[in-house]
C-alpha positions in Angstrom: -27.9 28.0 -5.0 -27.1 31.7 -5.5 -25.6 33.4 -2.5 -23.8 36.4 -1.1 -20.7 34.4 -0.1 -18.4 36.2 -2.6 -19.4 39.6 -1.0 -18.8 38.2 2.4 -15.4 37.0 1.3 -14.4 40.5 0.2 -15.1 41.6 3.8 -13.2 38.7 5.4 -10.2 38.3 3.2 -8.2 41.4 4.2 -7.2 39.6 7.3 -5.4 36.9 5.4 -1.7 36.6 5.9 -0.1 38.0 2.8 3.5 37.3 2.0 4.0 39.6 -1.0 1.6 42.5 -0.9 -0.7 43.8 1.8 -3.2 44.8 -0.9 -3.5 41.5 -2.6 -7.2 41.3 -1.9 -8.0 44.9 -2.9 -10.2 44.4 -5.9 -10.3 48.1 -6.8 -6.6 48.7 -7.2 -6.4 49.1 -11.0 -8.4 52.0 -12.3 -7.3 51.2 -15.9 -9.2 47.9 -16.0 -12.7 49.0 -14.9 -14.3 45.8 -16.1 -12.0 43.4 -14.4 -12.4 43.9 -10.6 -15.6 41.7 -10.5 -13.6 39.0 -12.3 -10.7 39.3 -9.9 -13.0 39.3 -6.9 -14.5 36.0 -8.2 -11.0 34.7 -8.9 -9.7 35.4 -5.4 -12.8 33.7 -4.0 -12.6 30.7 -6.3 -8.9 30.0 -5.8 -9.1 30.3 -2.0 -12.2 28.1 -1.6 -11.0 25.5 -4.1 -8.1 24.9 -1.7 -10.3 25.0 1.4 -12.7 22.5 -0.2 -9.8 20.1 -0.7 -9.3 20.4 3.0 -13.0 20.0 3.8 -13.2 16.8 1.8 -9.9 15.4 3.2 -11.3 16.1 6.7 -13.8 13.3 5.9 -11.7 10.9 3.8 -8.7 11.0 6.1 -10.7 9.0 8.6 -12.0 6.6 5.9 -8.4 5.8 4.8 -7.2 5.7 8.4 -4.7 8.6 8.2 -6.6 10.0 11.2 -8.8 8.5 13.9 -11.3 9.9 16.3 -10.0 10.2 19.8 -13.5 9.1 20.9 -14.8 5.6 20.6 -17.5 5.0 18.0 -16.6 8.2 16.1 -19.2 8.6 13.4 -16.9 8.8 10.4 -14.5 6.2 11.8 -17.2 3.6 12.2 -19.1 4.2 8.9 -22.2 5.7 10.3 -24.6 7.5 7.9 -23.2 10.9 8.6 -24.7 14.2 7.4 -22.1 16.1 5.4 -24.4 19.0 4.4 -21.7 21.6 5.1 -19.2 20.0 2.7 -21.8 19.7 0.0 -22.8 23.3 0.5 -19.2 24.6 0.4 -18.5 22.7 -2.8 -21.7 24.0 -4.5 -21.2 27.5 -3.2 -17.7 27.6 -4.7 -18.9 26.1 -8.0 -21.6 28.8 -8.2 -18.9 31.5 -7.9 -16.8 29.6 -10.5 -19.8 29.4 -12.8 -20.3 33.1 -12.6 -16.5 33.7 -13.2 -16.6 31.6 -16.4 -19.8 33.3 -17.6 -18.7 36.8 -16.9 -15.2 36.2 -18.2 -16.5 34.7 -21.4 -18.6 37.8 -22.1 -15.6 40.1 -21.5 -13.2 38.2 -23.6 -11.1 37.2 -20.6 -9.8 33.8 -21.7 -7.4 33.4 -18.8 -10.2 33.8 -16.3 -12.4 31.3 -18.2 -9.6 28.8 -18.3 -8.8 29.1 -14.6 -12.5 28.8 -13.8 -12.9 25.7 -15.9 -10.0 24.0 -14.3 -11.3 24.8 -10.8 -14.8 23.7 -11.7 -13.3 20.3 -12.7 -11.5 20.0 -9.4 -14.6 20.7 -7.3 -16.9 18.7 -9.5 -14.7 15.7 -9.4 -14.6 15.7 -5.6 -18.4 15.8 -5.5 -18.7 12.9 -7.9 -16.1 10.8 -6.1 -17.9 11.3 -2.8 -21.5 10.9 -3.8 -21.7 9.6 -7.4 -24.7 11.2 -9.2 -25.1 14.9 -8.4 -26.9 17.9 -9.8 -24.7 19.6 -12.4 -26.2 20.4 -15.8 -29.0 22.4 -14.4 -27.5 23.2 -11.0 -26.6 26.8 -11.7 -29.8 27.8 -13.4 -31.5 30.2 -11.1 -34.9 29.3 -12.5 -34.5 25.6 -11.5 -35.3 25.1 -7.8 -34.9 21.4 -7.7 -32.2 20.5 -10.3 -32.1 17.0 -11.8 -29.2 14.7 -11.0 -26.7 14.3 -13.7 -25.7 10.6 -14.4 -22.8 9.6 -12.3 -20.8 8.2 -15.1 -21.0 11.3 -17.2 -19.5 13.7 -14.6 -16.0 12.8 -15.5 -16.8 13.5 -19.2 -17.7 17.0 -18.2 -14.6 17.3 -16.1 -12.3 16.3 -18.9 -14.1 18.7 -21.3 -13.6 21.5 -18.7 -9.9 20.7 -18.3 -9.3 20.5 -22.1 -11.1 23.8 -22.8 -9.3 25.3 -19.8 -6.0 24.4 -21.3 -7.1 26.0 -24.7 -8.2 29.1 -22.9 -4.9 29.5 -21.1 -3.0 29.2 -24.4 -5.0 31.8 -26.3 -3.1 34.8 -27.6 -6.1 37.1 -27.9 -7.3 37.3 -24.4 -8.4 40.8 -23.3 -7.1 40.5 -19.7 -4.4 38.5 -18.0 -4.9 37.1 -14.6 -4.2 39.5 -11.7 -1.2 37.9 -9.9 -2.3 39.1 -6.5 -5.8 37.7 -7.0 -4.7 34.3 -8.2 -4.0 32.7 -4.8 -2.8 29.5 -6.3 -0.4 30.4 -9.0 0.1 34.2 -9.0 -1.3 34.5 -12.5 1.2 32.0 -14.1 -0.7 30.5 -17.1 1.7 27.6 -17.5 1.1 26.5 -13.9 -2.6 26.4 -14.6 -2.0 24.3 -17.7 0.2 21.8 -15.9 -2.3 21.5 -13.1 -5.1 20.8 -15.6 -3.0 17.9 -17.0 -2.3 16.5 -13.5 -6.0 16.6 -12.7 -6.8 15.0 -16.1 -4.3 12.2 -15.4 -5.7 11.7 -11.9 -9.3 11.4 -13.3 -8.3 9.0 -16.1 -6.3 6.9 -13.7 -9.4 6.4 -11.6 -10.9 4.2 -14.3 -8.6 1.2 -13.6 -11.7 -1.0 -13.0 -13.4 0.0 -16.2 -12.9 -1.5 -19.7 -12.3 2.1 -20.9 -9.1 2.5 -18.8 -6.4 3.8 -21.1 -2.9 3.8 -19.5 -1.5 5.5 -22.6 -4.0 8.4 -22.2 -2.9 8.7 -18.5 0.7 8.9 -19.5 0.0 11.4 -22.3 -1.5 13.7 -19.7 1.4 13.1 -17.3 3.8 14.1 -20.1 2.4 17.7 -20.0 2.1 17.9 -16.2 4.4 18.6 -13.3 8.1 17.8 -13.4 9.4 19.4 -10.2 8.1 20.3 -6.7 8.1 23.9 -7.8 5.1 23.1 -9.9 2.9 22.0 -7.0 -0.6 23.5 -6.6 -0.8 24.7 -3.0 -2.4 27.3 -0.9 -0.2 29.4 1.4 -2.4 32.3 2.4 -5.2 31.9 4.9 -7.8 33.9 6.8 -6.3 32.8 10.1 -4.6 29.5 10.8 -4.0 27.0 8.0 -6.6 24.3 8.5 -4.4 21.4 9.6 -2.4 23.7 11.8 -5.6 24.7 13.5 -6.3 21.0 14.2 -2.8 20.7 15.9 -3.4 23.9 17.9 -6.9 22.7 18.9 -5.3 19.5 20.3 -2.8 21.5 22.3 -5.7 23.5 23.8 -7.4 20.2 24.8 -10.0 20.4 22.0 -9.0 16.9 20.7 -8.3 17.0 17.0 -5.9 15.6 14.4 -5.2 12.2 16.0 -3.2 9.8 13.9 -4.6 6.4 13.1 -2.8 3.3 14.3 -2.8 2.0 10.8 -1.0 5.0 9.4 1.5 5.2 12.2 2.3 1.4 12.1 2.8 1.7 8.3 5.4 4.4 8.9 7.1 3.3 12.1 8.4 0.0 10.9 5.8 -2.3 12.5 3.9 -3.1 9.3 6.6 -3.0 6.6 9.8 -3.5 8.6 11.3 -0.1 7.6 11.1 3.2 9.5 9.9 6.0 7.3 11.8 9.2 8.0 8.8 11.3 7.2 7.0 10.3 10.4 9.0 12.6 12.7 8.2 15.4 10.2 4.4 14.8 10.8 4.1 14.1 14.5 6.0 14.0 17.8 6.9 10.9 19.8 4.6 9.9 22.7 5.6 10.1 26.3 6.9 6.5 25.9 9.5 7.7 23.4 7.9 5.9 20.4 5.2 6.4 17.8 1.8 4.9 18.3 -1.6 5.8 16.8 -5.2 5.4 17.8 -7.2 2.4 16.5 -10.1 3.7 14.3 -13.4 3.2 16.1 -11.8 2.3 19.5 -10.9 5.8 20.7 -8.0 7.0 22.7 -6.3 4.9 25.4 -5.6 7.8 27.8 -6.9 11.2 28.8 -5.9 12.8 25.6 -3.7 15.4 27.4 -0.6 13.4 28.2 0.8 12.3 24.8 -0.1 8.7 25.1 -0.7 8.6 21.3 0.4 10.6 18.3 -1.3 13.7 16.9 -0.7 16.2 14.2 2.2 18.3 15.4 2.5 22.1 15.3 6.1 21.4 14.2 5.0 19.0 11.4 5.2 19.8 7.7 1.4 19.4 7.2 0.3 21.1 10.3 2.9 23.8 11.2 1.9 27.5 11.2 1.2 28.4 7.6 1.4 24.8 6.4 0.4 24.5 2.8 -2.8 23.0 1.6 -1.8 20.7 -1.2 -4.1 20.4 -4.2 -1.9 18.5 -6.6 1.8 17.7 -6.4 4.8 16.5 -8.4 4.9 13.4 -6.1 1.3 12.5 -7.0 2.1 13.0 -10.7 5.0 10.5 -10.4 2.9 7.9 -8.7 0.2 8.2 -11.3 2.9 7.7 -13.9 4.2 4.7 -12.0 0.8 3.0 -11.8 -0.1 3.7 -15.4 3.3 2.5 -16.6 3.1 -0.6 -14.5 -0.4 -1.4 -15.9 0.9 -0.9 -19.5 3.7 -3.4 -18.8 6.6 -0.9 -18.7 8.2 -1.9 -15.3 11.3 0.1 -16.0 9.4 3.4 -16.3 7.1 2.3 -13.4 10.1 1.8 -11.1 11.8 5.0 -12.1 8.6 7.0 -11.4 8.0 5.2 -8.1 11.5 6.2 -6.9 11.0 9.7 -8.1 7.7 9.9 -6.3 9.2 8.9 -3.0 12.1 11.3 -3.6 9.8 14.2 -4.5 7.6 13.8 -1.4 10.5 13.4 1.0 12.2 16.5 -0.4 8.9 18.3 -0.1 8.4 17.6 3.6 12.1 18.2 4.4 13.6 14.7 4.9 17.4 14.8 5.3 19.1 13.7 2.1 21.1 11.0 3.9 18.0 9.6 5.5 16.1 9.8 2.3 18.7 7.9 0.4 19.0 5.2 3.1 15.2 4.7 2.9 15.4 4.3 -0.9 18.3 1.8 -0.5 16.4 -0.3 2.0 15.6 -3.7 0.4 11.9 -3.3 1.3 11.7 -0.1 -0.8 14.5 -0.2 -3.4 13.4 -3.5 -4.9 14.5 -2.9 -8.4 12.5 -2.6 -11.6 12.2 -6.4 -12.0 10.3 -6.8 -8.8 8.3 -3.6 -8.6 4.6 -4.3 -7.8 1.4 -2.4 -7.8 1.2 -3.0 -4.0 4.5 -1.1 -3.5 3.5 1.8 -5.8 0.2 2.3 -3.9 1.8 1.7 -0.5 4.3 4.5 -1.2 1.6 6.7 -2.8 -0.5 6.3 0.4 2.4 7.7 2.5 3.1 10.5 0.0 -0.5 11.6 -0.3 -1.0 12.0 3.5 -4.2 14.0 4.2 -5.1 14.3 0.5 -8.7 13.3 -0.4 -7.7 11.4 -3.6 -6.3 8.6 -1.3 -9.9 7.4 -0.7 -10.3 7.0 -4.5 -7.1 4.9 -4.5 -8.3 2.8 -1.5 -11.6 2.0 -3.2 -9.9 1.2 -6.6 -7.5 -1.0 -4.6 -10.3 -2.6 -2.6 -8.6 -1.4 0.6 -5.9 -4.0 0.2 -3.2 -2.0 2.0 -1.3 -4.4 4.3 -3.0 -4.7 7.8 -5.8 -2.4 6.8 -8.7 -3.6 8.8 -12.3 -2.6 9.4 -12.5 0.0 12.2 -13.6 -1.3 15.6 -17.4 -1.0 16.1 -17.9 -0.6 12.4 -21.6 -0.1 11.4 -21.0 -2.0 8.2 -19.6 -5.5 7.6 -17.6 -4.3 4.6 -15.5 -1.2 3.8 -17.5 2.0 3.0 -17.8 2.9 -0.7 -19.6 6.2 -0.8 -21.2 8.9 1.4 -24.9 9.3 2.2 -26.5 12.2 0.5 -26.8 15.3 2.8 -29.9 15.9 4.9 -30.3 19.3 3.3 -30.5 17.7 -0.1 -33.0 15.1 1.1 -35.3 17.9 2.3 -34.9 20.2 -0.6 -34.4 17.9 -3.6 -35.4 14.5 -2.3 -37.6 13.7 -5.3 -34.6 13.8 -7.6 -32.1 12.2 -5.2 -31.0 8.6 -6.0 -31.5 5.9 -3.3 -28.1 4.6 -2.3 -26.4 2.6 0.5 -22.9 3.3 1.9 -21.8 -0.1 0.5 -22.8 0.8 -3.0 -19.8 1.3 -5.3 -19.6 4.6 -7.1 -19.6 4.2 -10.9 -15.8 3.9 -11.5 -15.3 1.5 -8.6 -16.8 -1.5 -10.3 -19.3 -3.8 -8.6 
């Protein structure tokens, strides 16, 4: 799994749009720290590709949770076909290889901050692999002497993730580190240690909250992690620098250029336009534009478009939208997500007052993030379908609002599976190849050919380990 991707990145990255410094990617700009340029080169690669990998995964899962729909009938991802996602698998492992090298080299050089950042990013990438495929190569995956690494048990991957996060926090808090993070090379947080620590706690809370179907689920542990995590939108982990267009902006631009991309699912649009829940969500105009009919309408998953695709018969990601405008941020973890995790954990622990407060704060945080007008935000919160009061708050409402706030984020597929896809009016896609909702991805063709002897036999309807049976 070793590669030259890091070297190639050094060549490509100078074209990235830089807001603060035109030499942010010059790894040789500090002659007084002769041993740190390799670490900073790995740091810039790992931070960049961690964000890009969140996009890569979400470009799969957004169809499975019906945020997006293929404009063509019988789209492979839409209709649960056994699709080859070798590219996503490779990108995740490529980045984890760089991160492994970052942790290893930083440990040898006494660079605790680099170790900590690496461990936190390793947990983020590793969790995505586990959530998509279950059992994966990990414990021997980065040993250059092992050509066909064994698969690590699926239910142990989260244990490794939690250990990485916990040690990453400790490394970030050390007072005897030899080097601090280079702010220009840390593309996520600009070298801010506290931001890394808070993010580790968000990811820890996210992971622990996935266990709601397991006897080991511990709402108190989730809330303990939340207590050390984000408190404002300023804490959000997001990528704002790109080699060319930000990925979802590229989808919107592609569509304008008649390379159909970024079409919104009818389920998502109907959940936002008042059809499903009886209340119009003011975030919808900040995501997409109206159709030529003056309304908002999506594409049914599996059915394909109703028109030519060039005349605005249906809604697509807009170049004016928050998630797909030029330079749109790639969101890795947010204050809004943190609040909804808190709301669910508090609800499951019986604290409806805290659950309702966190639910309202989650909606507020996301609406503020995407730029909803304050008056429209407050009107939405006062609507009886939304502002139900702490006495009548439900898990359905919490997850319904989290679904809207987590638009295009890959963790929604984890929520959907934990929730058994019980979102209102969430139906199997037309022409679905399965009779039930999809529960996991098929292992990539490249892995079948290179490491098939170790690869578990699974079906798309098999639940991943935390999803129950």
